[in-house]
C-alpha positions as CSV (number, residue, x, y, z in Angstrom):
1,X,12.3,-19.6,-0.3
2,X,11.4,-23.3,0.1
3,X,10.8,-23.2,3.8
4,X,7.4,-22.4,5.4
5,X,6.4,-18.9,6.4
6,X,7.6,-17.9,9.9
7,X,4.8,-15.5,10.9
8,X,6.7,-12.4,10.1
9,X,10.2,-13.6,11.1
10,X,13.0,-13.1,8.6
11,X,15.3,-15.8,7.2
12,X,18.4,-15.6,5.1
13,X,19.7,-18.3,2.8
14,X,22.3,-18.6,0.0
15,X,21.5,-15.8,-2.5
16,X,22.2,-18.1,-5.5
17,X,19.7,-20.7,-4.2
18,X,17.2,-18.0,-3.4
19,X,17.4,-16.5,-6.9
20,X,17.0,-19.9,-8.5
21,X,13.9,-20.6,-6.4
22,X,12.5,-17.2,-7.2
23,X,13.0,-17.7,-10.9
24,X,11.2,-21.0,-10.7
25,X,8.2,-19.6,-8.9
26,X,8.0,-16.7,-11.3
27,X,8.1,-19.0,-14.3
28,X,5.2,-21.1,-12.8
29,X,3.2,-18.0,-12.1
30,X,3.6,-16.9,-15.8
31,X,2.1,-20.2,-16.8
32,X,-0.8,-20.1,-14.3
33,X,-4.3,-19.6,-15.6
34,X,-5.3,-17.3,-12.7
35,X,-3.3,-15.4,-10.1
36,X,-4.5,-13.5,-7.1
37,X,-4.7,-9.7,-7.2
38,X,-1.7,-8.2,-5.5
39,X,-1.1,-4.9,-3.7
40,X,2.0,-3.5,-2.1
41,X,3.8,-0.9,-0.1
42,X,7.3,0.5,-0.5
43,X,9.6,0.9,2.4
44,X,13.0,2.7,2.6
45,X,14.8,-0.6,2.6
46,X,12.5,-3.0,0.8
47,X,9.1,-3.8,-0.7
48,X,5.9,-5.3,0.9
49,X,3.7,-7.4,-1.4
50,X,0.3,-8.6,-0.2
51,X,-2.5,-10.8,-1.5
52,X,-5.8,-11.5,0.2
53,X,-4.3,-14.3,2.2
54,X,-0.5,-13.6,2.5
55,X,2.1,-10.9,2.7
56,X,5.9,-10.8,2.2
57,X,8.5,-8.1,2.9
58,X,11.8,-8.4,0.9
59,X,14.7,-6.1,1.8
60,X,17.6,-4.9,-0.2
61,X,19.9,-6.7,2.2
62,X,18.4,-10.1,1.4
63,X,16.0,-10.6,4.3
64,X,12.6,-12.0,3.7
65,X,9.7,-11.6,6.2
66,X,6.5,-13.5,5.7
67,X,3.1,-13.6,7.3
68,X,-0.6,-14.0,6.8
69,X,-3.2,-11.3,6.2
70,X,-6.2,-11.0,8.5
71,X,-9.2,-12.8,7.1
72,X,-12.3,-10.7,6.1
73,X,-15.5,-11.1,8.0
74,X,-18.3,-12.4,5.8
75,X,-21.0,-10.1,7.2
76,X,-18.8,-7.0,7.2
77,X,-17.9,-7.2,3.5
78,X,-21.5,-6.6,2.6
79,X,-21.9,-3.4,4.6
80,X,-21.1,-0.2,2.6
81,X,-18.6,2.2,4.3
82,X,-17.7,-0.4,7.0
83,X,-16.3,-2.8,4.4
84,X,-14.0,-0.1,3.0
85,X,-12.7,0.9,6.4
86,X,-12.0,-2.8,7.3
87,X,-10.2,-3.3,4.0
88,X,-8.0,-0.2,4.6
89,X,-7.2,-1.4,8.1
90,X,-6.3,-4.9,6.8
91,X,-3.9,-3.4,4.2
92,X,-1.9,-1.9,7.1
93,X,-1.5,-5.3,8.8
94,X,2.1,-5.9,7.6
95,X,3.2,-2.5,8.8
96,X,1.4,-2.6,12.1
97,X,1.6,-6.3,13.0
98,X,4.4,-7.8,10.9
99,X,7.8,-8.2,12.5
100,X,10.6,-6.5,10.7
101,X,8.5,-4.3,8.4
102,X,8.4,-1.3,10.7
103,X,10.2,-0.6,14.0
104,X,8.2,0.3,17.2
105,X,9.2,4.0,16.9
106,X,7.9,4.1,13.3
107,X,4.6,2.6,14.4
108,X,4.2,5.1,17.2
109,X,5.0,8.0,14.8
110,X,2.5,6.8,12.3
111,X,-0.2,6.3,14.9
112,X,0.3,9.8,16.3
113,X,0.3,11.3,12.8
114,X,-3.0,9.7,12.0
115,X,-4.6,10.9,15.2
116,X,-3.1,14.4,15.1
117,X,-5.8,15.8,12.7
118,X,-8.5,15.0,15.3
119,X,-7.0,17.7,17.5
120,X,-6.9,20.4,14.9
121,X,-10.5,21.2,15.4
122,X,-9.6,22.4,18.9
123,X,-7.0,24.9,17.6
124,X,-7.8,28.5,16.7
125,X,-8.7,29.0,13.0
126,X,-5.4,30.7,12.2
127,X,-3.4,27.7,13.5
128,X,-5.5,24.9,12.0
129,X,-4.1,25.2,8.4
130,X,-0.4,25.5,9.4
131,X,-0.8,22.5,11.7
132,X,-2.3,20.5,8.9
133,X,0.5,21.5,6.5
134,X,3.2,20.6,9.0
135,X,1.7,17.3,9.8
136,X,1.2,16.4,6.1
137,X,4.8,17.4,5.3
138,X,6.1,15.2,8.2
139,X,4.1,12.2,7.0
140,X,5.3,12.6,3.4
141,X,8.9,12.9,4.5
142,X,8.6,9.8,6.6
143,X,6.9,7.8,3.9
144,X,9.3,8.7,1.1
145,X,12.7,8.7,2.9
146,X,15.6,6.7,1.8
147,X,15.2,4.7,-1.4
148,X,11.4,4.5,-1.1
149,X,10.7,6.3,-4.4
150,X,12.6,3.9,-6.5
151,X,11.3,0.9,-4.6
152,X,7.8,2.3,-5.0
153,X,8.3,2.2,-8.7
154,X,9.7,-1.3,-8.4
155,X,6.6,-2.4,-6.5
156,X,4.3,-1.1,-9.3
157,X,6.5,-2.8,-11.9
158,X,6.4,-6.1,-10.2
159,X,2.7,-6.1,-9.8
160,X,2.2,-5.0,-13.4
161,X,4.5,-7.9,-14.5
162,X,2.3,-10.3,-12.5
163,X,-0.8,-9.1,-14.2
164,X,0.9,-9.2,-17.7
165,X,2.4,-12.6,-17.0
166,X,5.9,-11.2,-17.7
167,X,7.5,-12.0,-14.4
168,X,10.4,-14.0,-15.8
169,X,11.2,-11.2,-18.3
170,X,10.9,-8.6,-15.6
171,X,13.4,-10.6,-13.5
172,X,15.8,-10.8,-16.4
173,X,15.4,-7.1,-17.1
174,X,14.1,-7.7,-20.7
175,X,10.6,-6.4,-19.8
176,X,10.0,-3.1,-17.9
177,X,6.3,-2.8,-17.2
178,X,5.1,0.7,-16.2
179,X,6.0,2.1,-12.8
180,X,2.6,3.8,-12.7
181,X,-0.3,1.8,-11.1
182,X,-4.0,2.5,-11.1
183,X,-4.5,0.9,-7.7
184,X,-1.7,2.9,-6.0
185,X,-2.4,4.5,-2.6
186,X,-1.4,7.8,-4.2
187,X,-4.5,7.6,-6.3
188,X,-6.6,6.9,-3.2
189,X,-5.1,10.0,-1.5
190,X,-5.9,12.1,-4.6
191,X,-9.6,10.9,-4.2
192,X,-9.7,11.3,-0.5
193,X,-8.6,15.0,-0.4
194,X,-11.6,16.4,-2.3
195,X,-14.1,14.0,-0.6
196,X,-12.8,15.0,2.9
197,X,-13.0,18.7,1.9
198,X,-16.6,18.4,0.9
199,X,-17.6,16.6,4.1
200,X,-15.6,19.1,6.2
201,X,-17.6,21.9,4.6
202,X,-20.9,20.2,5.2
203,X,-20.2,19.3,8.8
204,X,-21.9,21.5,11.4
205,X,-19.5,23.9,13.2
206,X,-21.7,24.7,16.2
207,X,-21.1,21.4,18.1
208,X,-20.0,20.9,21.7
209,X,-17.3,18.4,20.7
210,X,-15.4,19.5,17.6
211,X,-12.8,16.7,18.0
212,X,-15.6,14.1,17.9
213,X,-17.1,15.8,14.9
214,X,-13.7,15.8,13.2
215,X,-13.3,12.1,13.9
216,X,-16.7,11.4,12.4
217,X,-15.9,13.5,9.3
218,X,-12.6,11.6,8.8
219,X,-14.2,8.2,9.2
220,X,-17.1,8.9,6.9
221,X,-14.8,10.5,4.3
222,X,-12.5,7.5,4.2
223,X,-15.4,5.1,4.0
224,X,-17.0,7.1,1.1
225,X,-13.6,7.3,-0.6
226,X,-13.2,3.6,-0.4
227,X,-16.6,3.0,-2.0
228,X,-15.6,5.5,-4.7
229,X,-12.3,3.7,-5.1
230,X,-14.1,0.4,-5.7
231,X,-16.3,2.1,-8.3
232,X,-13.2,3.5,-10.1
233,X,-11.7,0.1,-10.3
234,X,-14.8,-1.4,-12.0
235,X,-13.9,-3.2,-15.2
236,X,-16.3,-1.0,-17.2
237,X,-13.9,1.9,-16.7
238,X,-16.7,4.5,-16.6
239,X,-15.0,6.4,-13.7
240,X,-11.4,5.7,-14.7
241,X,-10.9,9.3,-15.5
242,X,-10.9,10.0,-11.7
243,X,-7.5,8.3,-11.5
244,X,-5.8,10.9,-13.7
245,X,-4.8,13.2,-10.8
246,X,-3.4,10.3,-8.8
247,X,-1.5,9.0,-11.8
248,X,0.0,12.4,-12.4
249,X,1.0,12.6,-8.7
250,X,2.8,9.3,-9.1
251,X,5.5,11.2,-11.1
252,X,6.5,12.7,-7.8
253,X,5.9,9.6,-5.6
254,X,7.8,7.1,-7.8
255,X,11.2,7.0,-9.5
256,X,12.4,4.7,-12.3
257,X,13.7,1.6,-10.5
258,X,16.9,-0.1,-11.2
259,X,16.9,-3.8,-11.9
260,X,18.1,-4.6,-8.4
261,X,15.1,-2.6,-7.0
262,X,12.7,-4.6,-9.3
263,X,14.2,-7.9,-8.2
264,X,13.6,-7.0,-4.5
265,X,9.9,-6.5,-5.3
266,X,9.9,-9.7,-7.4
267,X,11.3,-11.7,-4.5
268,X,8.4,-10.5,-2.3
269,X,6.0,-11.3,-5.2
270,X,7.5,-14.8,-5.5
271,X,7.1,-15.4,-1.8
272,X,3.4,-14.6,-1.9
273,X,2.7,-16.5,-5.1
274,X,4.6,-19.5,-3.9
275,X,2.1,-19.8,-1.0
276,X,-0.9,-19.0,-3.2
277,X,0.0,-21.5,-5.9
């Protein structure tokens, strides 16, 4: 844990030394006045943790992959809709660009699954819904295969421990912050579905290029959802009730993690915070 980041390449060292270094970083983070806001992503074999500047992917076999997040463009962050799309794209950087986080076949599958809905508009009406259901089912099965559900809960627990300054206790297992998270992508999906449905109903059907219209609807819907997502996260909490469907859905997309799962996530947290601190 003491060596510099290797741009996404993994390294393995003595587990005892790694755990001692992790515990030291977590203790320093618990004493820090301010810490960066963290996000994350669960994988079948590990957990990705990201901050605005860095990311780390810790695996259950002891590997650690590190890298830097793409920097935001100053002008773009002021433009509504566009800023949300860029933020969403940046959050996928470890999965798309990071070595060791996803294999090439996984990236091809994800890219194809994301583009597949654009072709649904060219299908007959009777086939459009079944195609959407099948595609969604394949994505869900791909996202939550292996031990992903427990590691998803571990990711949430590690981030909650960071915000509560209980990282050392979470590492020891004496603190067990919630496995449910208000900033989880599940909550974003729960918001995106009704927003996309509304824009799909409002979109004109008598157009020469239905695929192009479908792409436009998808892009606008995601941009609007990201703006709504930012509003929901506002400290005032006025729109916090919109998170309830997503939080309820997390009962399906997470499982109670074991201590070893939580420690995997905390190793990734320690890697990011070490570079931030």
